[in-house]
C-alpha beads as a LAMMPS data file, in Angstrom:
LAMMPS data file: protein, C-alpha beads

371 atoms
370 bonds

1 atom types
1 bond types

-500.0 500.0 xlo xhi
-500.0 500.0 ylo yhi
-500.0 500.0 zlo zhi

Masses

1 110.0

Atoms # bond

1 1 1 -12.068 23.229 9.877
2 1 1 -10.682 22.617 6.447
3 1 1 -8.025 19.573 5.829
4 1 1 -5.776 19.243 2.755
5 1 1 -5.186 15.686 2.429
6 1 1 -1.838 14.311 0.256
7 1 1 -1.873 10.800 -0.801
8 1 1 0.038 9.626 -3.623
9 1 1 -0.672 5.932 -4.272
10 1 1 -3.572 3.643 -4.326
11 1 1 -2.780 2.386 -1.108
12 1 1 -2.758 6.094 0.384
13 1 1 -6.108 6.540 -1.189
14 1 1 -7.990 3.602 0.024
15 1 1 -6.741 5.131 3.785
16 1 1 -7.267 8.578 2.840
17 1 1 -10.892 7.108 1.982
18 1 1 -11.619 5.715 5.187
19 1 1 -9.659 8.713 7.039
20 1 1 -12.006 11.030 5.635
21 1 1 -15.062 9.417 6.259
22 1 1 -13.995 9.171 10.087
23 1 1 -13.277 13.010 9.506
24 1 1 -16.695 13.871 8.382
25 1 1 -18.103 11.942 11.562
26 1 1 -15.879 14.118 14.371
27 1 1 -16.648 17.097 11.888
28 1 1 -19.463 17.126 10.427
29 1 1 -18.747 20.821 8.668
30 1 1 -15.160 19.701 7.618
31 1 1 -14.069 20.652 3.900
32 1 1 -11.547 18.074 2.354
33 1 1 -9.111 18.878 -0.444
34 1 1 -6.719 16.219 -1.628
35 1 1 -4.085 14.422 -3.471
36 1 1 -5.189 10.739 -4.052
37 1 1 -8.081 8.714 -6.370
38 1 1 -11.053 7.207 -6.528
39 1 1 -11.639 5.524 -3.094
40 1 1 -11.306 9.359 -1.863
41 1 1 -12.965 11.385 -4.236
42 1 1 -15.938 9.049 -3.585
43 1 1 -15.752 10.218 -0.382
44 1 1 -16.646 14.300 -1.099
45 1 1 -14.323 17.419 -0.899
46 1 1 -12.076 18.165 -4.055
47 1 1 -10.121 16.387 -5.658
48 1 1 -6.733 18.089 -7.349
49 1 1 -4.233 15.042 -8.799
50 1 1 -5.317 11.520 -8.628
51 1 1 -2.225 9.669 -7.763
52 1 1 -1.789 7.845 -11.033
53 1 1 -0.329 11.083 -12.091
54 1 1 2.422 11.403 -8.969
55 1 1 3.427 7.646 -8.855
56 1 1 7.131 6.847 -10.263
57 1 1 8.688 3.510 -8.943
58 1 1 12.715 3.699 -8.350
59 1 1 15.300 5.640 -8.151
60 1 1 16.011 5.380 -11.828
61 1 1 12.552 6.723 -12.682
62 1 1 12.135 9.263 -10.274
63 1 1 15.245 10.959 -11.610
64 1 1 13.712 10.206 -15.344
65 1 1 10.851 12.089 -13.954
66 1 1 12.616 14.971 -11.938
67 1 1 10.477 17.610 -13.722
68 1 1 7.037 16.484 -13.491
69 1 1 8.246 15.955 -9.464
70 1 1 8.754 19.641 -8.837
71 1 1 6.297 20.961 -10.803
72 1 1 3.875 18.600 -8.821
73 1 1 5.415 20.473 -5.810
74 1 1 4.493 24.156 -7.235
75 1 1 1.400 23.362 -8.135
76 1 1 0.899 21.921 -4.789
77 1 1 2.438 24.484 -2.784
78 1 1 0.113 26.899 -4.517
79 1 1 -2.360 25.088 -4.437
80 1 1 -2.562 24.721 -0.703
81 1 1 -2.013 28.693 -0.172
82 1 1 -5.131 29.116 -1.832
83 1 1 -7.210 27.045 0.123
84 1 1 -5.660 27.726 3.222
85 1 1 -6.014 24.768 5.768
86 1 1 -5.998 24.524 9.468
87 1 1 -4.047 21.526 8.723
88 1 1 -2.475 19.789 6.566
89 1 1 -2.594 15.366 6.437
90 1 1 0.319 13.454 4.899
91 1 1 -0.454 10.079 4.061
92 1 1 2.673 7.759 3.346
93 1 1 3.978 9.111 -0.072
94 1 1 7.572 10.508 1.479
95 1 1 9.839 11.745 -1.275
96 1 1 6.768 13.843 -2.093
97 1 1 5.209 14.730 1.043
98 1 1 8.241 15.734 3.579
99 1 1 9.162 18.426 1.042
100 1 1 5.759 19.838 1.194
101 1 1 5.711 19.465 5.007
102 1 1 9.116 21.351 5.428
103 1 1 7.211 24.175 3.081
104 1 1 4.185 23.851 5.560
105 1 1 5.768 24.461 8.683
106 1 1 7.617 27.602 7.579
107 1 1 3.775 28.826 6.664
108 1 1 3.128 27.943 9.725
109 1 1 0.355 25.358 8.916
110 1 1 -0.192 22.815 11.708
111 1 1 0.680 19.069 10.042
112 1 1 -0.065 15.532 10.787
113 1 1 1.404 12.404 9.284
114 1 1 -0.429 9.418 9.219
115 1 1 1.340 6.042 8.073
116 1 1 4.884 7.210 8.872
117 1 1 7.642 7.265 6.028
118 1 1 9.702 3.556 6.019
119 1 1 12.500 5.763 7.679
120 1 1 12.879 2.411 10.076
121 1 1 14.144 1.011 6.503
122 1 1 16.403 3.273 4.789
123 1 1 16.814 7.588 4.801
124 1 1 16.725 7.204 8.585
125 1 1 18.138 10.816 8.829
126 1 1 15.094 11.899 7.263
127 1 1 14.296 11.853 11.348
128 1 1 15.634 15.403 11.523
129 1 1 13.454 16.586 9.304
130 1 1 10.394 14.350 10.364
131 1 1 11.304 16.132 14.257
132 1 1 11.430 19.825 12.781
133 1 1 8.656 19.801 10.086
134 1 1 5.751 17.291 11.589
135 1 1 3.928 18.530 14.487
136 1 1 1.929 15.002 15.001
137 1 1 3.087 11.683 13.669
138 1 1 0.540 8.483 13.233
139 1 1 2.013 5.157 12.802
140 1 1 0.350 1.578 11.893
141 1 1 3.179 -0.993 12.558
142 1 1 3.342 -2.019 16.419
143 1 1 7.563 -1.594 16.103
144 1 1 7.452 1.780 14.670
145 1 1 6.066 3.507 18.090
146 1 1 9.432 2.124 19.741
147 1 1 11.762 3.468 16.684
148 1 1 10.318 6.749 17.211
149 1 1 10.070 7.398 21.034
150 1 1 12.870 4.858 22.375
151 1 1 15.398 5.441 19.528
152 1 1 14.625 9.343 18.490
153 1 1 12.819 10.518 21.205
154 1 1 9.951 11.522 19.090
155 1 1 6.314 11.219 20.542
156 1 1 3.832 9.339 18.151
157 1 1 0.702 7.920 18.687
158 1 1 0.327 3.711 17.475
159 1 1 -3.588 4.127 16.361
160 1 1 -3.314 0.327 14.948
161 1 1 -3.446 -0.392 11.110
162 1 1 -6.158 1.035 8.870
163 1 1 -5.927 -2.693 6.603
164 1 1 -7.736 -3.883 9.144
165 1 1 -10.838 -1.803 9.019
166 1 1 -11.054 -1.861 5.576
167 1 1 -11.103 -5.629 5.261
168 1 1 -13.850 -6.023 8.038
169 1 1 -15.617 -3.486 6.728
170 1 1 -16.154 -4.547 3.176
171 1 1 -19.008 -6.100 1.887
172 1 1 -19.137 -9.891 1.659
173 1 1 -19.439 -11.697 -1.767
174 1 1 -21.382 -14.077 -2.628
175 1 1 -18.560 -16.460 -4.644
176 1 1 -20.319 -18.416 -7.162
177 1 1 -22.125 -15.022 -8.481
178 1 1 -18.828 -13.634 -8.300
179 1 1 -17.260 -15.822 -10.276
180 1 1 -19.971 -16.258 -12.764
181 1 1 -20.172 -12.318 -13.276
182 1 1 -16.622 -12.157 -13.862
183 1 1 -16.512 -15.657 -16.396
184 1 1 -14.291 -17.214 -13.928
185 1 1 -15.030 -21.201 -13.708
186 1 1 -14.809 -23.375 -10.748
187 1 1 -11.124 -24.048 -10.487
188 1 1 -9.533 -22.715 -7.284
189 1 1 -8.469 -19.770 -7.686
190 1 1 -4.078 -18.318 -7.831
191 1 1 -4.434 -14.754 -7.229
192 1 1 -2.083 -12.265 -9.407
193 1 1 -1.268 -8.771 -7.472
194 1 1 1.631 -7.569 -10.082
195 1 1 1.482 -3.845 -8.580
196 1 1 0.180 -0.671 -9.629
197 1 1 2.496 1.420 -11.334
198 1 1 3.023 0.049 -15.145
199 1 1 6.845 -0.424 -14.639
200 1 1 6.670 -2.966 -12.127
201 1 1 3.396 -4.878 -13.660
202 1 1 5.538 -4.808 -16.717
203 1 1 8.186 -6.438 -14.374
204 1 1 6.471 -9.066 -12.464
205 1 1 3.357 -10.193 -14.288
206 1 1 5.749 -12.186 -17.269
207 1 1 7.578 -14.090 -14.973
208 1 1 4.042 -14.746 -12.817
209 1 1 2.211 -15.816 -15.381
210 1 1 5.389 -18.251 -16.546
211 1 1 4.161 -20.465 -14.033
212 1 1 0.579 -21.196 -15.511
213 1 1 0.844 -24.411 -17.105
214 1 1 2.293 -26.073 -14.444
215 1 1 -0.862 -25.403 -12.542
216 1 1 -3.641 -26.506 -14.887
217 1 1 -6.339 -27.687 -12.267
218 1 1 -5.631 -23.748 -10.984
219 1 1 -7.107 -20.739 -12.936
220 1 1 -4.793 -17.750 -12.187
221 1 1 -6.725 -14.219 -12.122
222 1 1 -4.898 -10.822 -12.377
223 1 1 -6.051 -8.583 -9.854
224 1 1 -6.293 -4.995 -12.212
225 1 1 -5.041 -1.615 -10.385
226 1 1 -7.397 1.356 -10.885
227 1 1 -5.296 3.112 -12.076
228 1 1 -4.441 0.991 -15.365
229 1 1 -6.468 0.303 -18.333
230 1 1 -7.613 -3.433 -19.306
231 1 1 -5.898 -2.912 -22.678
232 1 1 -2.993 -2.638 -21.041
233 1 1 -3.052 -6.080 -19.140
234 1 1 -4.445 -7.663 -22.100
235 1 1 -0.723 -7.509 -23.832
236 1 1 -0.064 -10.099 -21.095
237 1 1 -2.683 -12.302 -21.620
238 1 1 -2.329 -15.378 -23.649
239 1 1 -3.461 -18.513 -21.849
240 1 1 -6.858 -19.537 -21.653
241 1 1 -6.378 -20.405 -17.950
242 1 1 -5.371 -16.349 -17.404
243 1 1 -8.434 -14.349 -16.322
244 1 1 -8.149 -10.410 -15.245
245 1 1 -10.966 -8.682 -12.698
246 1 1 -9.895 -4.807 -12.502
247 1 1 -10.623 -3.081 -9.380
248 1 1 -11.825 -5.938 -6.948
249 1 1 -8.521 -7.039 -5.595
250 1 1 -10.175 -7.606 -2.097
251 1 1 -13.067 -9.544 -3.628
252 1 1 -10.692 -11.625 -5.414
253 1 1 -8.544 -12.212 -2.352
254 1 1 -11.227 -13.646 -0.450
255 1 1 -11.621 -16.484 -2.254
256 1 1 -8.278 -17.249 -3.457
257 1 1 -6.527 -20.219 -2.681
258 1 1 -2.910 -18.329 -2.959
259 1 1 -1.708 -15.524 -4.306
260 1 1 1.687 -14.766 -6.170
261 1 1 2.144 -10.899 -4.471
262 1 1 4.412 -7.751 -5.956
263 1 1 6.468 -6.474 -2.500
264 1 1 4.508 -3.999 -0.852
265 1 1 1.199 -3.149 1.023
266 1 1 0.026 -5.899 -0.531
267 1 1 1.610 -8.218 0.633
268 1 1 -0.333 -7.032 3.897
269 1 1 -3.276 -7.242 2.544
270 1 1 -3.406 -10.801 1.430
271 1 1 -1.815 -12.118 4.714
272 1 1 -5.078 -10.224 6.532
273 1 1 -6.989 -12.112 3.790
274 1 1 -5.469 -15.323 5.308
275 1 1 -4.479 -16.261 1.518
276 1 1 -0.688 -18.296 1.659
277 1 1 1.261 -15.859 -0.689
278 1 1 4.789 -15.825 -2.210
279 1 1 6.191 -13.039 -2.244
280 1 1 7.905 -11.343 -5.169
281 1 1 10.110 -7.764 -6.324
282 1 1 11.932 -7.132 -9.550
283 1 1 13.400 -4.298 -10.193
284 1 1 15.443 -2.368 -12.199
285 1 1 19.213 -2.252 -12.676
286 1 1 20.312 0.177 -10.946
287 1 1 16.861 0.397 -9.214
288 1 1 18.002 -3.132 -7.037
289 1 1 21.971 -1.919 -6.556
290 1 1 21.390 1.079 -4.981
291 1 1 18.693 -0.349 -3.129
292 1 1 20.616 -3.000 -2.230
293 1 1 23.545 -1.067 -0.728
294 1 1 21.081 1.402 1.808
295 1 1 18.898 -1.005 3.129
296 1 1 19.856 -2.931 5.655
297 1 1 16.623 -4.757 6.497
298 1 1 16.499 -8.729 6.853
299 1 1 13.172 -8.875 4.870
300 1 1 11.221 -6.734 2.157
301 1 1 7.751 -7.560 2.525
302 1 1 5.462 -6.474 5.781
303 1 1 4.393 -9.845 6.539
304 1 1 8.097 -11.032 7.864
305 1 1 9.053 -7.607 8.851
306 1 1 6.275 -7.351 11.453
307 1 1 6.505 -11.305 12.929
308 1 1 10.184 -10.301 12.799
309 1 1 10.757 -13.916 10.838
310 1 1 10.251 -16.044 7.738
311 1 1 6.650 -16.525 7.371
312 1 1 6.422 -15.799 3.592
313 1 1 8.858 -16.415 1.149
314 1 1 10.785 -13.363 -0.613
315 1 1 11.701 -13.686 -4.065
316 1 1 14.081 -11.248 -5.112
317 1 1 15.247 -9.848 -8.240
318 1 1 17.313 -12.566 -9.485
319 1 1 15.672 -15.441 -7.348
320 1 1 12.469 -14.420 -8.813
321 1 1 12.215 -16.785 -11.717
322 1 1 9.683 -19.724 -12.843
323 1 1 11.827 -22.175 -11.808
324 1 1 11.650 -20.888 -7.856
325 1 1 8.182 -19.385 -8.653
326 1 1 7.003 -22.602 -9.301
327 1 1 8.562 -24.471 -6.386
328 1 1 7.458 -22.173 -4.192
329 1 1 3.861 -22.094 -5.173
330 1 1 3.287 -25.631 -4.953
331 1 1 4.425 -25.265 -1.353
332 1 1 1.924 -23.281 0.005
333 1 1 -1.112 -24.710 -2.347
334 1 1 -0.676 -27.985 -0.279
335 1 1 0.935 -29.518 3.248
336 1 1 2.423 -28.130 6.240
337 1 1 3.743 -25.273 4.703
338 1 1 0.477 -24.212 3.975
339 1 1 -1.061 -24.207 7.538
340 1 1 1.884 -22.790 9.325
341 1 1 1.854 -19.860 7.078
342 1 1 -1.606 -19.429 8.452
343 1 1 -1.186 -20.062 12.041
344 1 1 0.983 -17.597 11.756
345 1 1 -1.435 -14.798 9.801
346 1 1 -2.968 -14.990 12.938
347 1 1 -0.534 -14.246 14.980
348 1 1 0.112 -11.580 12.396
349 1 1 -3.059 -9.884 12.362
350 1 1 -3.305 -9.941 17.092
351 1 1 -0.006 -7.919 16.811
352 1 1 -1.587 -4.883 14.515
353 1 1 -3.823 -3.488 16.926
354 1 1 -7.402 -4.854 16.015
355 1 1 -9.775 -2.274 14.427
356 1 1 -10.337 1.529 15.147
357 1 1 -6.973 3.237 12.953
358 1 1 -9.291 5.819 11.025
359 1 1 -11.645 6.729 13.784
360 1 1 -8.619 6.940 16.240
361 1 1 -6.390 8.950 13.760
362 1 1 -9.715 11.372 13.279
363 1 1 -10.077 12.259 16.656
364 1 1 -6.321 12.850 17.556
365 1 1 -6.471 15.178 14.424
366 1 1 -9.678 17.298 15.157
367 1 1 -8.546 17.185 19.296
368 1 1 -5.481 18.799 18.084
369 1 1 -7.131 21.895 17.207
370 1 1 -8.436 22.259 21.024
371 1 1 -4.953 22.162 22.988

Bonds

1 1 1 2
2 1 2 3
3 1 3 4
4 1 4 5
5 1 5 6
6 1 6 7
7 1 7 8
8 1 8 9
9 1 9 10
10 1 10 11
11 1 11 12
12 1 12 13
13 1 13 14
14 1 14 15
15 1 15 16
16 1 16 17
17 1 17 18
18 1 18 19
19 1 19 20
20 1 20 21
21 1 21 22
22 1 22 23
23 1 23 24
24 1 24 25
25 1 25 26
26 1 26 27
27 1 27 28
28 1 28 29
29 1 29 30
30 1 30 31
31 1 31 32
32 1 32 33
33 1 33 34
34 1 34 35
35 1 35 36
36 1 36 37
37 1 37 38
38 1 38 39
39 1 39 40
40 1 40 41
41 1 41 42
42 1 42 43
43 1 43 44
44 1 44 45
45 1 45 46
46 1 46 47
47 1 47 48
48 1 48 49
49 1 49 50
50 1 50 51
51 1 51 52
52 1 52 53
53 1 53 54
54 1 54 55
55 1 55 56
56 1 56 57
57 1 57 58
58 1 58 59
59 1 59 60
60 1 60 61
61 1 61 62
62 1 62 63
63 1 63 64
64 1 64 65
65 1 65 66
66 1 66 67
67 1 67 68
68 1 68 69
69 1 69 70
70 1 70 71
71 1 71 72
72 1 72 73
73 1 73 74
74 1 74 75
75 1 75 76
76 1 76 77
77 1 77 78
78 1 78 79
79 1 79 80
80 1 80 81
81 1 81 82
82 1 82 83
83 1 83 84
84 1 84 85
85 1 85 86
86 1 86 87
87 1 87 88
88 1 88 89
89 1 89 90
90 1 90 91
91 1 91 92
92 1 92 93
93 1 93 94
94 1 94 95
95 1 95 96
96 1 96 97
97 1 97 98
98 1 98 99
99 1 99 100
100 1 100 101
101 1 101 102
102 1 102 103
103 1 103 104
104 1 104 105
105 1 105 106
106 1 106 107
107 1 107 108
108 1 108 109
109 1 109 110
110 1 110 111
111 1 111 112
112 1 112 113
113 1 113 114
114 1 114 115
115 1 115 116
116 1 116 117
117 1 117 118
118 1 118 119
119 1 119 120
120 1 120 121
121 1 121 122
122 1 122 123
123 1 123 124
124 1 124 125
125 1 125 126
126 1 126 127
127 1 127 128
128 1 128 129
129 1 129 130
130 1 130 131
131 1 131 132
132 1 132 133
133 1 133 134
134 1 134 135
135 1 135 136
136 1 136 137
137 1 137 138
138 1 138 139
139 1 139 140
140 1 140 141
141 1 141 142
142 1 142 143
143 1 143 144
144 1 144 145
145 1 145 146
146 1 146 147
147 1 147 148
148 1 148 149
149 1 149 150
150 1 150 151
151 1 151 152
152 1 152 153
153 1 153 154
154 1 154 155
155 1 155 156
156 1 156 157
157 1 157 158
158 1 158 159
159 1 159 160
160 1 160 161
161 1 161 162
162 1 162 163
163 1 163 164
164 1 164 165
165 1 165 166
166 1 166 167
167 1 167 168
168 1 168 169
169 1 169 170
170 1 170 171
171 1 171 172
172 1 172 173
173 1 173 174
174 1 174 175
175 1 175 176
176 1 176 177
177 1 177 178
178 1 178 179
179 1 179 180
180 1 180 181
181 1 181 182
182 1 182 183
183 1 183 184
184 1 184 185
185 1 185 186
186 1 186 187
187 1 187 188
188 1 188 189
189 1 189 190
190 1 190 191
191 1 191 192
192 1 192 193
193 1 193 194
194 1 194 195
195 1 195 196
196 1 196 197
197 1 197 198
198 1 198 199
199 1 199 200
200 1 200 201
201 1 201 202
202 1 202 203
203 1 203 204
204 1 204 205
205 1 205 206
206 1 206 207
207 1 207 208
208 1 208 209
209 1 209 210
210 1 210 211
211 1 211 212
212 1 212 213
213 1 213 214
214 1 214 215
215 1 215 216
216 1 216 217
217 1 217 218
218 1 218 219
219 1 219 220
220 1 220 221
221 1 221 222
222 1 222 223
223 1 223 224
224 1 224 225
225 1 225 226
226 1 226 227
227 1 227 228
228 1 228 229
229 1 229 230
230 1 230 231
231 1 231 232
232 1 232 233
233 1 233 234
234 1 234 235
235 1 235 236
236 1 236 237
237 1 237 238
238 1 238 239
239 1 239 240
240 1 240 241
241 1 241 242
242 1 242 243
243 1 243 244
244 1 244 245
245 1 245 246
246 1 246 247
247 1 247 248
248 1 248 249
249 1 249 250
250 1 250 251
251 1 251 252
252 1 252 253
253 1 253 254
254 1 254 255
255 1 255 256
256 1 256 257
257 1 257 258
258 1 258 259
259 1 259 260
260 1 260 261
261 1 261 262
262 1 262 263
263 1 263 264
264 1 264 265
265 1 265 266
266 1 266 267
267 1 267 268
268 1 268 269
269 1 269 270
270 1 270 271
271 1 271 272
272 1 272 273
273 1 273 274
274 1 274 275
275 1 275 276
276 1 276 277
277 1 277 278
278 1 278 279
279 1 279 280
280 1 280 281
281 1 281 282
282 1 282 283
283 1 283 284
284 1 284 285
285 1 285 286
286 1 286 287
287 1 287 288
288 1 288 289
289 1 289 290
290 1 290 291
291 1 291 292
292 1 292 293
293 1 293 294
294 1 294 295
295 1 295 296
296 1 296 297
297 1 297 298
298 1 298 299
299 1 299 300
300 1 300 301
301 1 301 302
302 1 302 303
303 1 303 304
304 1 304 305
305 1 305 306
306 1 306 307
307 1 307 308
308 1 308 309
309 1 309 310
310 1 310 311
311 1 311 312
312 1 312 313
313 1 313 314
314 1 314 315
315 1 315 316
316 1 316 317
317 1 317 318
318 1 318 319
319 1 319 320
320 1 320 321
321 1 321 322
322 1 322 323
323 1 323 324
324 1 324 325
325 1 325 326
326 1 326 327
327 1 327 328
328 1 328 329
329 1 329 330
330 1 330 331
331 1 331 332
332 1 332 333
333 1 333 334
334 1 334 335
335 1 335 336
336 1 336 337
337 1 337 338
338 1 338 339
339 1 339 340
340 1 340 341
341 1 341 342
342 1 342 343
343 1 343 344
344 1 344 345
345 1 345 346
346 1 346 347
347 1 347 348
348 1 348 349
349 1 349 350
350 1 350 351
351 1 351 352
352 1 352 353
353 1 353 354
354 1 354 355
355 1 355 356
356 1 356 357
357 1 357 358
358 1 358 359
359 1 359 360
360 1 360 361
361 1 361 362
362 1 362 363
363 1 363 364
364 1 364 365
365 1 365 366
366 1 366 367
367 1 367 368
368 1 368 369
369 1 369 370
370 1 370 371
């Protein structure tokens, strides 16, 4: 069978790569063509466009890059038409993917959506287009099945969270060797995860790094995104107690004492590595004002949303400042706050359904052709 897969950001590249491996086990003759990143490319098949050319953050940024986005949609449709896939698999990235899904449905191409758009957070009216344009939906958060089936009468498959697979199947590192190879000293590590897009990294790193001198007994290590060059990060690194490691976030988290994390998938990854964290978010003023009016969730981090309670502190917009960040970081380095957070992390993992998300999804996709 021929599969066309569309992932538009770093997390989608990770989950897309694992899904592709699982598809090849279920269907060894599978032909894979995709939009994604280096991890998907390493599995095989043909990369059409890299996610670094697709990711635009926030409402204002999307508007400013609308011409590029519309051109990418046109390119995608033409490429799908030439490839003639047996199925299209969408991975998150709803602004782009839902447009392609509508077009695919009109052209009678089976549509599979792996990792649901977060319509439970905002744009709930997208359920109409999902019902119309998506043949099969695979959800990864436990509350999503109830949301779709009980609230909107749309059947979905809960397959568990693919991050559990990604973390459990990684090859462990030898800590001393890792520190030596990456010029890290013996001090405990505070990991900085400022995101993957230039816009957010620029906003996040300045504040994250403002607390470095308050914690001289620790070393701060920036987790560089694979989509960004070291030269971009270099302008932010002016303190000798700040280090940089590119494209090794999981290895870094596996030995970190604590982390400062930009809101997004990384908050859940950090929790699954059992690293106490402070969740941070700061967008452009315009984007934040719009988001504040249309998003009604109590929390922004996946950790708190899944647990339906405050497990990790969220510093949002004006609360994301040096004074608050210093206080919250100190609270999770030692003491009862740290221990409580770690206990909640264990409960969180149990809620996510265990291993096998990629395998379950691949099996369901391949079996759909037999119906």
